[in-house]
C-alpha positions in Angstrom: 16.7 -21.6 -15.5 16.5 -23.0 -19.1 16.3 -20.8 -22.2 12.7 -21.7 -22.7 11.9 -20.6 -19.1 13.9 -17.3 -19.5 12.0 -16.5 -22.7 8.7 -17.3 -20.9 9.7 -15.1 -17.9 10.5 -12.2 -20.2 7.2 -12.6 -22.1 5.1 -12.9 -19.0 6.7 -9.9 -17.2 7.2 -7.6 -20.2 4.2 -8.7 -22.3 1.6 -6.0 -23.1 -1.0 -8.2 -24.9 -1.5 -11.7 -26.2 -3.4 -13.6 -28.9 -4.2 -17.3 -29.3 -4.6 -19.2 -32.5 -4.6 -22.8 -33.5 -1.6 -24.5 -35.0 -1.7 -26.6 -38.1 -1.6 -29.7 -36.0 -4.6 -28.6 -33.9 -2.6 -27.3 -30.9 -2.4 -23.8 -29.5 -0.1 -21.0 -30.5 0.2 -18.2 -28.0 1.7 -14.9 -29.2 2.8 -12.5 -26.5 3.4 -8.9 -27.6 6.5 -7.4 -25.9 7.1 -3.8 -24.8 10.0 -3.5 -27.1 7.8 -4.3 -30.1 8.6 -8.0 -30.6 6.2 -10.9 -30.4 7.3 -14.1 -28.6 5.4 -17.2 -29.7 4.8 -20.4 -27.7 3.1 -23.6 -28.8 1.7 -26.7 -27.2 -0.3 -29.7 -28.5 -4.1 -29.7 -28.3 -4.1 -32.2 -25.4 -1.1 -30.6 -23.7 -0.8 -28.9 -20.4 1.7 -26.9 -18.2 4.8 -29.0 -19.1 4.0 -29.2 -22.9 4.8 -25.6 -24.0 7.6 -24.8 -26.3 9.1 -21.3 -27.0 9.2 -20.8 -30.7 9.6 -17.7 -32.9 10.5 -14.1 -31.9 9.1 -11.7 -34.5 9.3 -7.9 -34.9 11.1 -5.4 -32.7 14.8 -5.3 -31.9 16.6 -8.6 -31.7 13.7 -10.3 -33.5 13.8 -12.8 -36.3 14.9 -15.7 -34.1 13.5 -19.2 -34.2 13.6 -21.3 -31.1 12.5 -24.8 -30.2 13.0 -24.6 -26.5 10.9 -26.5 -24.0 9.3 -24.6 -21.1 9.2 -26.3 -17.7 5.8 -26.9 -16.0 6.2 -24.0 -13.4 6.6 -21.4 -16.2 4.2 -23.3 -18.5 1.5 -22.8 -15.9 1.6 -19.0 -16.6 1.2 -19.7 -20.3 -1.6 -22.1 -19.6 -3.5 -19.5 -17.6 -3.3 -17.1 -20.5 -4.4 -19.8 -22.9 -7.4 -20.7 -20.7 -8.6 -17.1 -20.9 -9.6 -17.6 -24.5 -10.0 -20.6 -26.8 -8.6 -20.7 -30.3 -10.0 -18.1 -32.6 
C-alpha cells in the first residue's frame, strides 16, 4: 500500500465529516475531518477521476502540520470520488 493510499484509508475509516471546495486551478479539494481532530486534505483536477487524487496537507490535531504530495491509486480514489460526488464545489 502506498503512503497516499494509507492516508486515504485512515481518512475514510476515521473521518467524521467532510467538506469540498474548489482549488485555485479549478479542481476539487476534499477535506476529511478526523476523529483525533486533524483534517486530511485531498485534491484532484477538475476533469479528474478515481486515479487522479493526491493526498496533500494534514492540518490541526496531533501529528498535524504535514504537507504531502502523495498520489492515491484508483481503488482508494474511488472512495474519495464517491464523497466528492455527494456535493459539488461550494
